[in-house]
C-alpha positions as a Markdown table, in Angstrom:
| # | Residue | x | y | z |
|---|---|---|---|---|
| 1 | Met | 19.5 | 5.6 | -109.1 |
| 2 | Val | 22.6 | 4.4 | -110.9 |
| 3 | Gln | 26.0 | 4.8 | -109.2 |
| 4 | Thr | 24.6 | 6.0 | -105.9 |
| 5 | Gly | 24.7 | 2.7 | -104.1 |
| 6 | Leu | 21.1 | 3.0 | -103.1 |
| 7 | Arg | 18.9 | -0.1 | -102.9 |
| 8 | Ile | 15.8 | -0.2 | -105.0 |
| 9 | Ser | 13.6 | 0.1 | -101.8 |
| 10 | Glu | 15.6 | 3.2 | -100.8 |
| 11 | Thr | 15.3 | 4.8 | -104.2 |
| 12 | Leu | 11.6 | 4.2 | -104.4 |
| 13 | Ala | 11.1 | 5.8 | -101.0 |
| 14 | Leu | 12.9 | 9.1 | -102.0 |
| 15 | Asp | 11.2 | 12.4 | -101.8 |
| 16 | Trp | 12.4 | 15.6 | -103.4 |
| 17 | Ser | 13.3 | 16.8 | -99.9 |
| 18 | Asp | 15.9 | 14.0 | -99.8 |
| 19 | Ile | 17.7 | 15.2 | -102.9 |
| 20 | Asp | 20.2 | 18.0 | -102.3 |
| 21 | Leu | 21.1 | 19.2 | -105.8 |
| 22 | Glu | 23.2 | 22.2 | -104.5 |
| 23 | Asn | 25.6 | 19.8 | -102.7 |
| 24 | Gly | 25.1 | 16.9 | -105.1 |
| 25 | Cys | 23.9 | 14.3 | -102.6 |
| 26 | Val | 21.0 | 12.1 | -101.6 |
| 27 | Asn | 19.9 | 11.7 | -98.0 |
| 28 | Val | 18.6 | 8.2 | -97.3 |
| 29 | Arg | 16.0 | 8.4 | -94.5 |
| 30 | Arg | 13.5 | 5.7 | -95.2 |
| 31 | Thr | 12.8 | 2.6 | -97.3 |
| 32 | Ile | 9.6 | 1.2 | -98.8 |
| 33 | Ser | 8.3 | -2.4 | -98.5 |
| 34 | Thr | 5.4 | -4.4 | -99.8 |
| 35 | Glu | 5.7 | -7.0 | -97.1 |
| 36 | Lys | 2.5 | -8.0 | -95.3 |
| 37 | Ile | 2.4 | -8.0 | -91.6 |
| 38 | Glu | 0.9 | -11.3 | -90.3 |
| 39 | Gly | -2.4 | -10.9 | -88.5 |
| 40 | Leu | -3.4 | -7.5 | -90.0 |
| 41 | Pro | -6.4 | -8.0 | -92.3 |
| 42 | Lys | -6.4 | -4.8 | -94.3 |
| 43 | Gln | -3.0 | -3.4 | -95.2 |
| 44 | Pro | -1.7 | -0.8 | -97.6 |
| 45 | Lys | -0.1 | -2.1 | -100.8 |
| 46 | Phe | 3.2 | -0.5 | -99.6 |
| 47 | Glu | 4.5 | 1.1 | -96.5 |
| 48 | Phe | 7.5 | 3.4 | -95.6 |
| 49 | Phe | 9.9 | 2.3 | -92.9 |
| 50 | Asn | 13.1 | 3.6 | -91.3 |
| 51 | Pro | 16.2 | 1.8 | -92.4 |
| 52 | Lys | 16.9 | -1.4 | -90.4 |
| 53 | Thr | 20.2 | 0.0 | -88.8 |
| 54 | Asn | 21.6 | 3.4 | -88.0 |
| 55 | Ala | 24.1 | 2.9 | -90.8 |
| 56 | Gly | 21.1 | 2.9 | -93.2 |
| 57 | Phe | 20.6 | 6.6 | -92.5 |
| 58 | Arg | 23.2 | 8.1 | -94.7 |
| 59 | Glu | 24.2 | 10.8 | -97.3 |
| 60 | Thr | 25.5 | 9.5 | -100.6 |
| 61 | Pro | 27.0 | 11.6 | -103.3 |
| 62 | Ile | 25.5 | 12.0 | -106.8 |
| 63 | Ile | 28.7 | 11.4 | -108.8 |
| 64 | Asp | 27.0 | 11.4 | -112.3 |
| 65 | Ser | 26.7 | 15.0 | -113.5 |
| 66 | Gly | 24.1 | 13.8 | -116.1 |
| 67 | Leu | 22.0 | 12.4 | -113.4 |
| 68 | Gln | 22.3 | 15.6 | -111.3 |
| 69 | Arg | 21.3 | 17.7 | -114.4 |
| 70 | Thr | 18.3 | 15.5 | -115.1 |
| 71 | Leu | 17.1 | 15.6 | -111.5 |
| 72 | Ser | 17.5 | 19.4 | -111.5 |
| 73 | Glu | 15.4 | 19.6 | -114.7 |
| 74 | Leu | 12.7 | 17.3 | -113.3 |
| 75 | Lys | 12.6 | 19.2 | -110.0 |
| 76 | Ser | 12.2 | 22.5 | -111.9 |
| 77 | Lys | 9.5 | 21.1 | -114.1 |
| 78 | Arg | 7.6 | 19.6 | -111.1 |
| 79 | Ser | 7.8 | 22.9 | -109.2 |
| 80 | Ser | 6.4 | 24.8 | -112.2 |
| 81 | Glu | 3.5 | 22.4 | -112.4 |
| 82 | Leu | 2.4 | 23.0 | -108.8 |
């Protein structure tokens, strides 16, 4: 997500519950990785993890109003499909 300061692995790990459109912010609570753990024969293609440090858990503002509008439209569309 442009202009949020999120890493790619944090952005890919986002869920709709992490995006607060009312307050215009994103809550970073996890990251995603494709790293394989040595010694485990069968592993998922990707796995969710907590951020490496406590500073990784954070709330970051959505400063781009266009992005906030787009996310709002996507969330509404997604809700109507369910």
